[in-house]
C-alpha positions as CSV (number, residue, x, y, z in Angstrom):
1,M,-7.7,25.6,160.3
2,I,-10.3,28.3,161.0
3,N,-9.7,31.7,159.4
4,P,-12.4,33.9,161.1
5,T,-13.6,37.1,159.5
6,F,-12.3,40.1,161.5
7,L,-14.7,42.9,162.4
8,L,-13.0,46.1,163.5
9,Q,-15.5,48.2,165.4
10,G,-15.5,51.9,166.2
11,P,-13.7,55.0,165.0
12,C,-10.5,54.8,162.9
13,K,-7.7,55.7,165.2
14,P,-4.7,57.5,163.6
15,K,-1.8,55.0,163.2
16,W,-3.3,52.3,165.3
17,T,-6.1,51.1,163.0
18,N,-3.7,50.8,160.1
19,E,-1.3,48.8,162.3
20,C,-4.3,46.7,163.5
21,V,-5.1,45.7,159.9
22,Q,-1.4,45.0,159.1
23,R,-1.2,42.7,162.1
24,I,-4.3,40.8,161.1
25,R,-2.9,40.4,157.6
26,Q,0.4,39.1,159.0
27,F,-1.2,36.3,161.0
28,Y,-4.4,35.7,159.0
29,P,-3.7,36.5,155.3
30,D,-6.8,34.7,154.1
31,S,-9.3,36.2,156.5
32,P,-11.7,38.9,155.3
33,I,-11.6,42.1,157.3
34,F,-14.6,44.4,157.9
35,M,-14.6,47.9,159.4
36,S,-17.8,49.1,161.0
37,T,-17.7,52.8,161.7
38,W,-19.5,56.1,161.1
39,I,-20.8,57.8,158.0
40,D,-18.5,60.8,158.4
41,E,-15.4,58.8,159.6
42,N,-12.2,59.7,157.7
43,L,-10.8,56.3,156.5
44,E,-7.9,57.7,154.3
45,E,-5.4,55.9,156.6
46,I,-6.7,52.4,155.7
47,A,-8.0,53.2,152.2
48,H,-5.1,51.1,150.6
49,H,-6.2,48.0,152.4
50,N,-8.7,45.6,150.8
51,I,-11.3,45.7,153.6
52,N,-15.1,46.0,153.6
53,I,-16.5,49.2,155.1
54,I,-19.8,49.3,156.9
55,R,-21.0,52.9,157.8
56,S,-23.7,53.7,160.2
57,V,-25.3,56.9,161.6
58,D,-23.6,57.8,164.8
59,P,-26.1,57.5,167.6
60,G,-24.0,59.9,169.6
61,P,-23.1,59.9,173.3
62,L,-25.7,59.4,176.0
63,N,-24.5,62.5,178.0
64,R,-25.4,60.9,181.3
65,P,-24.3,62.7,184.5
66,D,-22.4,59.6,185.7
67,M,-20.4,59.6,182.4
68,L,-20.2,55.8,182.6
69,N,-21.9,55.0,179.3
70,Q,-20.8,57.8,176.9
71,N,-20.0,55.4,174.0
72,L,-22.2,52.3,174.9
73,N,-24.8,52.9,172.2
74,R,-22.0,53.5,169.6
75,L,-20.5,50.2,170.6
76,I,-23.9,48.4,170.2
77,V,-24.8,50.0,166.8
78,S,-21.4,49.7,165.1
79,S,-21.0,46.1,166.3
80,K,-24.6,45.0,165.4
81,N,-24.5,46.6,161.9
82,G,-21.1,45.2,161.2
83,L,-22.0,41.7,162.3
84,D,-25.2,41.8,160.2
85,A,-23.0,42.2,157.1
86,I,-20.9,39.1,157.8
87,Q,-21.8,35.8,156.3
88,S,-18.8,33.6,157.4
89,E,-19.2,30.9,160.0
90,Y,-16.7,32.5,162.5
91,V,-16.1,36.1,163.4
92,C,-13.6,38.0,165.7
93,K,-15.2,41.3,166.8
94,M,-12.4,43.5,168.1
95,R,-11.5,47.1,168.8
96,A,-10.0,49.0,165.8
97,D,-7.0,49.9,167.9
98,L,-6.2,46.4,169.2
99,L,-2.9,45.0,167.9
100,L,-2.3,41.3,167.6
101,N,1.2,40.2,168.6
102,A,0.6,36.5,167.7
103,P,-2.1,34.3,166.3
104,L,-5.1,33.8,168.5
105,P,-5.3,30.5,170.4
106,I,-8.3,29.4,168.3
107,Q,-7.8,25.6,168.5
108,A,-7.4,25.8,172.3
109,W,-10.7,27.7,172.5
110,L,-12.4,25.3,170.2
111,D,-11.3,22.4,172.4
112,T,-13.2,23.9,175.3
113,G,-16.5,23.7,173.4
114,K,-17.5,27.1,174.7
115,P,-19.3,29.5,172.3
116,Y,-17.1,32.6,173.0
117,M,-13.5,33.5,173.6
118,C,-12.7,36.9,175.3
119,H,-9.6,38.6,176.6
120,T,-8.7,38.6,180.3
121,V,-8.1,42.3,180.4
122,F,-11.2,44.1,181.7
123,S,-12.9,40.7,182.4
124,I,-13.4,41.5,186.1
125,N,-13.2,38.9,188.7
126,P,-16.4,39.2,190.7
127,H,-14.6,38.1,193.8
128,G,-11.6,40.4,193.2
129,P,-10.9,43.9,194.5
130,M,-13.5,45.5,192.2
131,M,-16.2,43.0,192.9
132,L,-18.1,43.5,189.7
133,G,-20.4,40.8,188.2
134,L,-21.0,40.3,184.5
135,H,-18.1,42.5,183.5
136,I,-16.6,40.5,180.6
137,S,-14.2,42.2,178.3
138,D,-15.6,43.4,175.0
139,W,-12.2,44.3,173.5
140,L,-12.2,41.0,171.5
141,I,-15.0,38.5,171.2
142,L,-14.5,35.4,169.0
143,G,-17.2,32.9,168.2
144,K,-19.5,31.6,165.5
145,T,-21.1,34.6,163.8
146,D,-24.6,33.8,164.8
147,R,-23.6,33.5,168.5
148,V,-21.6,36.8,168.5
149,K,-24.6,38.5,166.9
150,E,-26.7,37.4,169.9
151,V,-24.4,39.4,172.2
152,F,-25.1,42.7,170.4
153,N,-28.7,42.1,169.4
154,I,-29.9,44.1,172.4
155,R,-31.7,47.4,172.9
156,L,-29.8,50.7,173.2
157,M,-29.4,52.2,176.6
158,N,-31.5,55.1,177.6
159,S,-31.2,57.8,180.2
160,N,-33.5,56.0,182.6
161,D,-31.4,52.8,182.8
162,P,-29.4,52.3,186.0
163,P,-25.8,53.3,185.8
164,I,-23.8,50.2,185.1
165,R,-20.6,49.7,183.1
166,N,-20.8,49.1,179.3
167,E,-19.5,45.5,179.6
168,Q,-22.1,44.8,182.3
169,Y,-24.9,46.2,180.2
170,I,-24.0,44.2,177.2
171,W,-23.6,40.8,178.9
172,Q,-26.6,41.4,181.2
173,H,-29.0,42.1,178.4
174,A,-27.6,39.3,176.2
175,S,-27.9,37.0,179.2
176,Q,-31.5,38.0,179.8
177,A,-32.4,36.8,176.3
178,W,-30.5,33.5,176.8
179,A,-32.1,32.9,180.2
180,N,-35.6,33.2,178.7
181,K,-34.8,30.3,176.5
182,S,-33.2,28.0,179.1
183,P,-34.5,27.0,182.6
184,I,-30.9,26.1,183.6
185,L,-29.7,29.5,182.5
186,R,-32.7,31.2,184.1
187,D,-31.9,29.5,187.4
188,A,-28.3,30.6,187.3
189,Y,-29.2,34.1,186.2
190,D,-31.7,34.6,189.0
191,K,-29.2,33.7,191.8
192,S,-26.8,36.7,191.5
193,A,-24.7,38.5,189.0
194,H,-21.6,37.2,190.7
195,A,-22.7,33.6,190.6
196,Y,-24.0,34.0,187.0
197,T,-20.6,35.3,185.9
198,I,-18.9,32.1,187.1
199,F,-21.7,30.1,185.4
200,L,-21.0,31.9,182.1
201,I,-17.2,31.4,182.4
202,K,-17.8,27.7,183.2
203,N,-20.1,27.0,180.3
204,Y,-20.0,29.8,177.7
205,I,-17.0,32.1,177.8
206,D,-13.3,31.0,177.5
207,I,-11.1,33.7,179.0
208,R,-7.7,33.9,177.5
209,N,-4.6,36.1,178.3
210,L,-4.3,37.1,174.7
211,N,-1.0,38.4,173.2
212,V,-2.4,41.8,172.2
213,D,-1.6,45.4,172.8
214,L,-3.9,48.5,173.0
215,H,-2.2,51.6,171.8
216,S,1.0,49.5,172.1
217,E,0.7,49.4,175.8
218,H,0.5,46.3,178.0
219,W,-2.2,46.0,180.6
220,P,-1.1,43.9,183.6
221,C,-3.6,41.9,185.6
222,A,-1.5,40.5,188.5
223,D,-3.5,42.1,191.3
224,G,-6.5,39.8,191.0
225,S,-8.8,42.3,189.5
226,Y,-9.2,40.4,186.2
227,I,-10.3,36.8,185.5
228,S,-7.1,35.1,184.7
229,E,-6.7,32.2,182.3
230,A,-5.9,30.0,185.3
231,L,-9.0,31.1,187.2
232,C,-11.1,30.5,184.1
233,Q,-9.8,26.9,183.9
234,Q,-10.4,26.5,187.6
235,W,-14.1,27.5,187.3
236,T,-14.5,25.5,184.2
237,H,-13.4,22.2,185.8
238,K,-14.9,22.9,189.2
């Protein structure tokens, strides 16, 4: 059985981060837990837990007029620095306010042979109502540590970059690096963001409807906006 290291990324949210750690301990008592946050972050709420703390200088918000990417560079910095400190074979990078309600379907993901597992919520169906390509959820990313590091080993966004959503920026820039190493990936990447999204789901990313809560709220995905588990399987076997 795999017991991944858990990397909690971002600010410490009152009540939720403590509950997040407790849920992980409930389902994965032998898994190390890391928290990657900021130098001045108050961590009194989780001080009693035996977890490893990684502190970074807060790069601050981008303050772009479109307001789309306020915390993108914070996400990249805290994820990258936290992942750099982890030596285990597998890691689960997740929000510090995401609550597990059950063990993750790790064996089912391993059986797919795909490098990554992500959550269906905010993994946007490129053919759905929102029609966004390369918008794969970053709430939780499970994979071998070296592969998850690749996702966040990207440059920070600057004010001259086009206004795209955080998830699109992350997967687009990670994909550019992958495409440069593989003619097959390059061919798929060059076609369109929508086609490349399906290519990634088919070959690289296992989308699962995970039993988790954010701030103890459920996020429905019945309107076709998200890539459902069934749609992931359909594209995988197409």
